[in-house]
C-alpha distance (Angstrom), angle and dihedral (degrees) to the residues before:
residue distance angle dihedral
X1 . . .
X2 3.81 . .
X3 3.80 92.2 .
X4 3.81 90.8 48.4
X5 3.79 90.7 52.4
X6 3.79 91.4 49.3
X7 3.77 92.9 50.0
X8 3.79 91.6 47.5
X9 3.79 88.3 54.4
X10 3.77 90.0 49.9
X11 3.78 91.8 48.4
X12 3.80 90.7 52.6
X13 3.76 90.9 52.4
X14 3.77 94.0 46.4
X15 3.78 88.5 51.6
X16 3.79 89.8 55.6
X17 3.80 96.7 -102.6
X18 3.77 122.3 126.8
X19 3.78 127.1 48.5
X20 3.78 127.2 -53.4
X21 3.80 100.1 9.7
X22 3.78 130.5 -94.5
X23 3.78 128.3 -43.7
X24 3.78 118.3 -71.2
X25 3.78 120.6 -114.6
X26 3.82 92.9 -147.4
X27 3.81 99.6 52.8
X28 3.81 118.1 144.5
X29 3.81 108.4 -114.3
X30 3.82 93.6 -173.7
X31 3.80 90.0 58.9
X32 3.79 88.6 42.6
X33 3.79 90.8 57.0
X34 3.81 92.4 51.7
X35 3.79 92.2 47.5
X36 3.80 91.9 46.7
X37 3.79 92.3 51.4
X38 3.82 91.6 47.4
X39 3.80 99.7 40.9
X40 3.79 109.5 20.4
X41 3.80 111.3 23.6
X42 3.78 95.4 82.5
X43 3.79 90.0 63.5
X44 3.81 103.9 32.2
X45 3.77 136.0 53.2
X46 3.79 112.8 -130.7
X47 3.79 114.4 158.4
X48 3.80 96.4 -155.9
X49 3.82 90.5 55.3
X50 3.79 92.8 47.1
X51 3.80 90.6 -120.9
X52 3.79 126.6 141.7
X53 3.80 104.1 179.3
X54 3.78 118.1 154.7
X55 3.82 103.1 -171.1
X56 3.81 94.3 85.2
X57 3.81 132.4 30.8
X58 3.79 121.2 -58.7
X59 3.79 99.4 -109.5
X60 3.79 94.3 -157.6
X61 3.80 90.2 56.6
X62 3.80 92.3 42.3
X63 3.80 94.9 57.5
X64 3.81 105.4 24.2
X65 3.81 95.1 94.6
X66 3.80 90.9 46.4
X67 3.79 90.3 53.5
X68 3.80 91.1 47.9
X69 3.79 89.8 51.2
X70 3.81 89.6 52.3
X71 3.78 98.3 -116.1
X72 3.79 110.6 174.4
X73 3.77 115.0 -93.5
X74 3.80 88.9 -131.3
X75 3.82 89.5 59.6
X76 3.80 91.8 53.5
X77 3.80 89.4 44.9
X78 3.80 90.4 56.3
X79 3.80 91.2 48.5
X80 3.81 91.5 52.6
X81 3.80 91.5 45.9
X82 3.80 90.9 52.4
X83 3.81 90.9 51.1
X84 3.81 90.3 51.0
X85 3.79 93.1 48.3
X86 3.80 96.1 42.2
X87 3.80 104.6 29.1
X88 3.79 128.3 179.0
X89 3.83 121.6 -135.5
X90 2.94 133.5 -54.7
X91 3.81 86.7 31.1
X92 3.80 107.5 85.4
X93 3.77 123.2 -130.6
X94 3.79 119.6 -108.2
X95 3.79 93.9 19.9
X96 3.79 86.1 147.3
X97 3.80 123.1 5.4
X98 3.77 141.7 -170.1
X99 3.78 114.1 -9.8
X100 3.79 89.9 -0.1
X101 3.81 91.0 61.1
X102 3.80 89.9 47.8
X103 3.79 91.1 50.5
X104 3.81 94.3 48.9
X105 3.80 91.9 47.3
X106 3.79 91.5 50.8
X107 3.80 92.2 48.3
X108 3.80 94.9 48.2
X109 3.80 91.8 46.2
X110 3.80 90.9 52.4
X111 3.81 98.0 50.4
X112 3.82 110.0 22.3
X113 3.77 113.2 114.3
X114 3.80 94.5 2.1
X115 3.78 97.8 108.9
X116 3.81 91.5 -127.6
X117 3.78 93.7 142.5
X118 3.78 130.2 174.5
X119 3.77 95.5 162.8
X120 3.78 116.1 151.0
X121 3.74 123.3 -143.9
X122 3.82 112.9 -107.4
X123 3.80 86.7 -118.9
X124 3.81 87.7 68.6
X125 3.81 88.7 68.6
X126 3.80 91.3 70.2
X127 3.80 117.3 -162.3
X128 3.80 99.7 -52.1
X129 3.79 101.0 130.6
X130 3.79 94.6 -159.1
X131 3.80 92.8 49.9
X132 3.79 91.6 48.1
X133 3.79 91.2 49.5
X134 3.79 93.3 48.4
X135 3.80 91.5 49.9
X136 3.80 101.2 40.5
X137 3.82 107.4 22.4
X138 3.79 113.3 22.5
X139 3.79 97.8 87.2
X140 3.81 90.0 60.3
X141 3.82 104.4 34.3
X142 3.79 137.8 50.9
X143 3.80 113.9 -129.8
X144 3.79 117.4 154.2
X145 3.80 94.3 -157.2
X146 3.79 89.7 61.5
X147 3.80 95.5 40.9
X148 3.80 88.0 -115.7
X149 3.80 125.6 148.7
X150 3.81 103.7 170.7
X151 3.80 117.8 151.9
X152 3.81 103.9 -168.6
X153 3.80 93.8 85.8
X154 3.81 132.7 31.3
X155 3.80 121.8 -58.0
X156 3.80 100.2 -107.9
X157 3.80 93.8 -160.7
X158 3.79 88.4 61.6
X159 3.79 95.0 39.1
X160 3.85 96.6 47.3
X161 3.82 94.0 -168.1
X162 3.80 123.4 -163.9
X163 3.78 120.7 -114.4
X164 3.83 95.4 -104.5
X165 3.81 90.9 52.1
X166 3.81 92.8 48.8
X167 3.77 91.9 45.6
X168 3.80 92.8 51.2
X169 3.81 92.6 46.6
X170 3.81 93.0 49.5
X171 3.79 90.9 49.0
X172 3.81 99.2 48.3
X173 3.81 104.5 19.7
X174 3.78 120.2 -156.9
X175 3.78 138.6 -152.7
X176 3.79 106.7 0.4
X177 3.81 92.5 -16.7
X178 3.81 113.2 102.6
X179 3.79 122.7 -136.0
X180 3.80 112.2 -104.6
X181 3.80 97.7 -165.8
X182 3.78 104.9 116.6
X183 3.80 92.0 21.0
X184 3.80 95.1 62.4
X185 3.80 121.3 35.5
X186 3.81 120.7 -113.9
X187 3.80 88.5 -106.3
X188 3.80 91.9 52.5
X189 3.81 92.1 48.7
X190 3.79 90.3 51.0
X191 3.81 90.8 48.0
X192 3.81 94.8 51.9
X193 3.82 91.3 43.9
X194 3.80 90.3 53.0
X195 3.80 91.6 47.9
X196 3.80 93.3 51.0
X197 3.81 96.1 44.1
X198 3.80 93.1 47.0
X199 3.80 95.8 46.3
X200 3.81 108.1 31.4
X201 3.79 111.4 117.2
X202 3.79 95.3 12.1
């Protein structure tokens, strides 16, 4: 059923329906990868991007069967582009637009479900709170100190949470936010909580 719905969406786009036209054949996948990692990776799992988000669908799982059945990459690209342009909650609208949306769609279509993974273990992030935040949190939260402008979760510069509040939230999650206890070490959770509490609103 899910695959049928996706292919119907792709067919509508290929027929010229939907907003913004069909996917471009000359999109920049290198730019798409950077945008995906900055804007999407915190919510989606995509092995080739090194992302392990659990808020949104696992994109490797979503497209693996399509790849195995030899669906055209352009068809998958159109499906991804439609999902970007007409997202469902909690995915915000206009996360990437214009050429950026084209680039992300092309990148995802090229690597999803292929098993071409370069994902690093969370332990490889060490205890650098900023680095942990940028890798695990920036696609969902705004925090100027980390160069993050995510809109899925609260704007941390406005919220200015204390360290205990951040630490608790990171550990247990809530709403669309996954729990990171068990994924990040206690030391890493403390480090990212300290980074957020010391830099939010500055």
